[in-house]
C-alpha positions in Angstrom: -12.0 -3.1 -40.8 -15.8 -2.5 -41.4 -16.6 -4.5 -38.2 -14.3 -2.1 -36.2 -15.9 1.0 -37.9 -19.4 -0.2 -37.0 -18.3 -1.2 -33.5 -16.7 2.4 -33.0 -19.9 4.1 -34.2 -22.0 2.1 -31.8 -19.7 2.4 -28.7 -18.7 6.1 -28.8 -19.9 7.9 -25.8 -19.9 11.6 -24.8 -17.4 12.2 -21.9 -18.0 14.8 -19.4 -14.8 14.7 -17.2 -11.3 15.2 -18.5 -7.7 15.1 -17.5 -5.7 18.3 -18.0 -3.2 16.4 -20.2 -3.3 17.7 -23.8 -3.9 15.4 -26.6 -1.0 14.3 -28.9 -0.3 16.3 -32.1 -0.6 13.1 -34.1 -3.9 12.3 -32.8 -5.2 15.9 -33.4 -4.0 15.7 -37.0 -5.9 12.3 -37.6 -9.1 13.7 -36.1 -8.8 16.9 -38.2 -8.2 15.0 -41.3 -11.5 13.0 -40.7 -13.3 16.3 -40.3 -12.1 17.8 -43.3 -13.1 14.8 -45.3 -16.6 15.0 -44.2 -19.3 14.8 -46.9 -20.1 18.3 -48.3 -23.1 19.1 -50.4 -22.0 19.9 -54.0 -18.4 19.7 -52.4 -18.8 23.4 -51.5 -16.9 22.9 -48.2 -18.3 25.9 -46.3 -17.0 24.9 -42.9 -13.8 25.9 -40.9 -12.5 24.0 -37.9 -10.8 26.2 -35.3 -8.4 24.4 -33.2 -8.2 26.0 -29.7 -5.6 24.6 -27.2 -4.3 28.0 -26.0 -5.7 28.1 -22.4 -6.7 31.8 -22.5 -8.6 31.4 -25.7 -10.3 28.1 -24.4 -11.2 29.9 -21.1 -12.8 32.8 -23.1 -14.7 30.4 -25.2 -15.8 28.5 -22.1 -17.0 31.8 -20.5 -19.0 32.8 -23.5 -20.6 29.3 -23.8 -21.5 29.5 -20.1 -23.0 33.0 -20.6 -24.9 31.7 -23.5 -26.2 28.8 -21.5 -27.0 31.0 -18.3 -24.8 28.7 -16.3 -23.3 29.4 -12.9 -19.9 31.1 -12.7 -18.2 28.0 -11.4 -19.5 25.6 -14.2 -17.1 24.6 -17.0 -19.3 23.7 -20.0 -16.2 22.0 -21.6 -15.7 19.7 -18.7 -12.0 20.4 -18.3 -11.1 19.3 -21.8 -7.9 20.8 -23.0 -8.8 21.0 -26.7 -11.8 22.6 -28.2 -12.5 22.2 -31.9 -15.0 25.0 -33.0 -16.9 24.0 -36.1 -18.2 27.2 -38.0 -19.9 27.4 -41.4 -20.4 30.2 -43.8 -24.1 30.6 -44.9 -23.0 32.7 -47.9 -21.2 29.6 -49.4 -23.9 27.2 -49.3 -27.6 27.2 -48.5 -27.0 23.6 -46.9 -23.8 24.7 -45.0 -25.3 23.9 -41.5 -25.9 20.2 -42.5 -22.3 19.9 -43.8 -21.1 21.3 -40.4 -23.1 18.7 -38.6 -21.3 16.0 -40.8 -17.9 17.6 -39.8 -18.8 17.4 -36.1 -19.9 13.6 -36.5 -16.6 12.8 -38.3 -14.5 14.6 -35.6 -16.4 12.8 -32.6 -16.2 9.4 -34.3 -12.6 9.7 -35.5 -11.5 10.8 -31.9 -13.3 7.6 -30.5 -11.5 5.5 -33.1 -8.1 6.4 -31.9 -8.9 6.4 -28.1 -9.4 10.1 -27.7 -12.5 11.2 -25.8 -14.9 13.7 -26.8 -18.3 15.5 -26.5 -20.3 17.9 -28.6 -21.0 21.0 -26.7 -23.8 23.2 -28.1 -24.0 27.0 -28.0 -21.4 27.7 -30.6 -24.0 29.6 -32.6 -24.8 31.9 -29.6 -21.0 32.2 -28.7 -20.3 33.9 -32.0 -23.2 36.2 -31.9 -21.8 37.8 -28.8 -19.5 40.9 -29.6 -16.5 38.9 -28.1 -17.4 36.0 -30.4 -17.4 38.4 -33.4 -14.0 39.8 -32.1 -12.6 36.3 -32.1 -13.7 35.7 -35.7 -12.1 38.9 -36.7 -8.9 38.0 -34.9 -8.9 34.6 -36.7 -9.3 36.3 -40.1 -12.9 35.0 -40.6 -15.9 37.0 -41.7 -18.4 37.8 -39.1 -21.0 36.1 -41.1 -19.6 32.7 -39.9 -22.2 30.7 -37.8 -21.2 28.2 -35.0 -22.3 24.6 -35.5 -20.6 23.1 -32.4 -17.7 22.7 -30.1 -16.0 19.3 -30.3 -14.2 19.0 -27.0 -11.2 16.5 -27.0 -9.1 15.0 -24.2 -8.4 11.8 -22.2 -11.2 11.0 -19.8 -10.8 11.2 -16.0 -13.9 8.9 -15.4 -15.3 5.4 -16.2 -16.4 4.9 -19.7 -20.2 5.2 -19.8 -22.1 2.0 -20.9 -23.9 1.9 -24.3 -27.5 2.8 -23.5 -30.6 1.0 -24.7 -32.0 2.6 -27.9 -35.8 2.9 -28.7 -37.2 0.0 -30.5 -39.3 2.2 -32.7 -36.5 4.3 -34.2 -36.8 2.6 -37.5 -39.8 2.5 -39.8 -39.7 0.1 -42.7 -41.4 0.9 -45.9 -41.1 -2.1 -48.3 
């Protein structure tokens, strides 16, 4: 088991081309469970995971993300992925809530890979929920407008070859013994 976990952590890649096919509910639930069980400072659990599979809402999030990134109108920053997991945090719950959200994102990405669902972290969630339309979405979802976006974890099945594992810098680790 541990060998598989390490292998999954090393081999997970970000995918940027997806089939339109929606992921299975059982897969989604496993991925969400891993996100929910991410480490949380003092167990404050300041994060929310918003599951977006509704095409209209997904397309609105995509348009806001594109606007935040000053991208061309024909660009899909979600690369066609049918599911978007938006990770948000409440800064009023914990002063380290952002870091808890980053751990949630990591767990979501790694859990997806472990069960053969492809994923990619898409930034600009913070900016998305600073727009008036983003604030409206928070309100619609029953969340306070103080929530801050950490990231978007897109999920689906790749429609491309799996990227190779890149070389890593040899000086990433500094030993102090």
